[in-house]
C-alpha positions as CSV (number, residue, x, y, z in Angstrom):
1,M,173.8,288.3,-155.5
2,G,170.3,288.8,-156.9
3,T,169.2,291.1,-159.7
4,W,167.5,293.6,-157.4
5,Q,170.7,293.9,-155.3
6,L,172.7,294.5,-158.4
7,V,170.2,297.2,-159.4
8,A,170.5,298.8,-156.0
9,V,174.3,298.7,-156.1
10,G,174.1,300.3,-159.5
11,L,171.8,303.0,-158.3
12,V,174.2,303.8,-155.4
13,M,177.0,304.1,-157.9
14,L,174.9,306.3,-160.1
15,L,174.2,308.5,-157.1
16,G,178.0,308.7,-156.5
17,L,178.5,309.8,-160.1
18,F,176.0,312.6,-159.7
19,G,177.6,313.4,-156.4
20,V,180.9,314.2,-158.3
21,L,179.0,317.0,-160.2
22,V,176.9,318.3,-157.3
23,P,178.9,320.4,-154.7
24,G,178.7,319.0,-151.2
25,V,177.9,315.4,-152.2
26,P,180.8,313.0,-151.7
27,G,180.9,311.1,-155.0
28,P,183.9,308.9,-154.7
29,P,183.1,307.5,-151.2
30,V,179.5,306.7,-152.4
31,V,180.9,304.9,-155.5
32,W,183.4,303.0,-153.3
33,S,180.7,302.0,-150.8
34,G,178.7,300.6,-153.7
35,V,181.7,298.4,-154.7
36,L,182.3,297.4,-151.1
37,W,178.6,296.4,-150.7
38,W,178.9,294.3,-153.9
39,A,182.2,292.7,-152.9
40,L,180.9,291.8,-149.4
41,T,177.8,290.2,-150.9
42,E,179.5,288.6,-153.9
43,K,182.4,287.1,-152.0
44,S,184.4,286.1,-155.1
45,G,188.0,286.6,-156.1
46,L,187.0,288.9,-158.9
47,A,184.9,291.0,-156.6
48,W,187.8,291.5,-154.1
49,W,190.2,292.4,-157.0
50,V,187.7,295.0,-158.2
51,L,187.4,296.4,-154.7
52,M,191.2,296.6,-154.3
53,G,191.6,298.2,-157.7
54,S,188.8,300.6,-157.0
55,T,190.4,301.6,-153.7
56,A,193.7,302.2,-155.4
57,V,192.1,304.3,-158.2
58,L,190.1,306.4,-155.8
59,L,193.0,307.0,-153.4
60,L,195.1,308.1,-156.4
61,N,192.2,310.3,-157.4
62,Q,192.3,312.0,-154.0
63,A,196.0,312.9,-154.4
64,L,195.7,314.0,-158.1
65,K,192.6,316.0,-157.4
66,W,194.5,318.3,-155.0
67,L,198.0,318.3,-156.7
68,V,197.2,319.0,-160.3
69,P,194.9,322.0,-159.9
70,A,197.0,323.4,-157.1
71,R,200.0,323.5,-159.3
72,R,198.1,325.5,-162.0
73,M,196.9,328.0,-159.4
74,K,200.3,328.4,-158.0
75,E,201.7,329.0,-161.5
76,A,199.1,331.7,-162.0
77,G,199.9,333.3,-158.6
78,I,196.4,332.8,-157.1
79,P,196.6,332.6,-153.3
80,W,194.7,330.1,-151.2
81,Q,192.9,333.0,-149.5
82,T,191.0,333.7,-152.8
83,L,189.6,330.1,-152.7
84,Y,188.6,330.5,-149.0
85,I,186.8,333.7,-149.8
86,G,185.1,332.1,-152.8
87,G,184.1,329.1,-150.7
88,A,182.6,331.4,-148.0
89,A,180.7,333.4,-150.6
90,G,179.5,330.1,-152.2
91,I,178.1,328.9,-148.8
92,A,176.4,332.3,-148.3
93,G,175.0,332.2,-151.8
94,F,173.6,328.7,-151.3
95,F,171.5,330.0,-148.4
96,L,170.5,333.2,-150.1
97,V,169.5,331.6,-153.5
98,P,169.2,327.9,-152.9
99,V,171.5,325.6,-155.0
100,V,172.2,328.1,-157.9
101,G,173.4,330.7,-155.4
102,A,176.3,328.4,-154.4
103,V,177.9,328.6,-157.9
104,I,177.1,332.3,-158.3
105,G,178.4,333.1,-154.8
106,F,181.6,331.1,-155.4
107,V,182.4,332.7,-158.7
108,G,181.5,336.2,-157.4
109,G,183.6,335.6,-154.3
110,L,186.6,334.6,-156.4
111,Y,186.2,337.6,-158.6
112,G,185.8,340.0,-155.7
113,A,188.8,338.7,-153.9
114,E,190.9,338.9,-157.1
115,R,189.6,342.4,-157.9
116,V,190.6,343.6,-154.5
117,R,194.0,341.9,-154.8
118,L,194.8,342.9,-158.4
119,G,192.9,346.1,-158.8
120,S,191.8,345.9,-162.4
121,H,188.8,344.1,-164.0
122,D,190.8,342.4,-166.7
123,N,193.4,340.9,-164.4
124,A,190.8,339.9,-161.8
125,W,188.6,338.2,-164.5
126,G,191.6,336.4,-166.0
127,S,192.6,335.1,-162.6
128,T,189.0,334.0,-161.8
129,R,188.9,332.1,-165.1
130,T,192.2,330.4,-164.3
131,A,190.9,329.3,-160.8
132,M,187.6,328.1,-162.3
133,R,189.5,326.0,-164.9
134,A,191.7,324.5,-162.2
135,I,188.6,323.6,-160.2
136,G,186.9,322.2,-163.3
137,L,190.0,320.0,-163.8
138,A,189.7,318.7,-160.3
139,V,186.1,317.7,-161.0
140,L,187.1,316.0,-164.3
141,I,189.8,314.0,-162.5
142,E,187.3,312.9,-159.9
143,L,184.6,312.0,-162.5
144,F,187.1,310.0,-164.6
145,A,188.2,308.0,-161.5
146,C,184.6,307.3,-160.6
147,L,183.7,306.3,-164.1
148,L,186.7,304.0,-164.2
149,V,185.5,302.3,-161.0
150,V,181.9,302.0,-162.2
151,G,183.2,300.6,-165.5
152,A,185.3,298.0,-163.8
153,W,182.3,297.0,-161.6
154,T,180.1,296.7,-164.7
155,G,182.6,294.6,-166.5
156,A,183.0,292.3,-163.5
157,V,179.2,291.9,-163.2
158,L,178.8,291.1,-166.9
159,A,181.7,288.7,-166.7
160,R,180.1,286.5,-164.0
């Protein structure tokens, strides 16, 4: 594989890492597709091992990303309907105030749903913070998995 192809694969993986942090961009599939592209072009035993390991890590990531934060939200008593309302408000916010409105709408939707459900500002705000922490944990889990995959790819490229 030539230098320019390696640079292109690295840029695809960098796009995937940014995709983890930007709502709506599928970070892990983009990172995995970069590893797949490299493995199909490289055709070495090391490349296939990195691809298999990356696949396993990213599949485990998909499970952990949903299980760990969901447990925290269940412990706090936050219903799934609150997240659906926050998601709908985030989508509406994205179109009302491009990009930044998605975050503002999501947090506002979470708070509004919890305010209606719980009644008081303090309880609603505490519940909203708990939900935001759980969502942040899901993002960190996904980012760690993608960084692990990119690190393995980098190590394999430097080892050849």
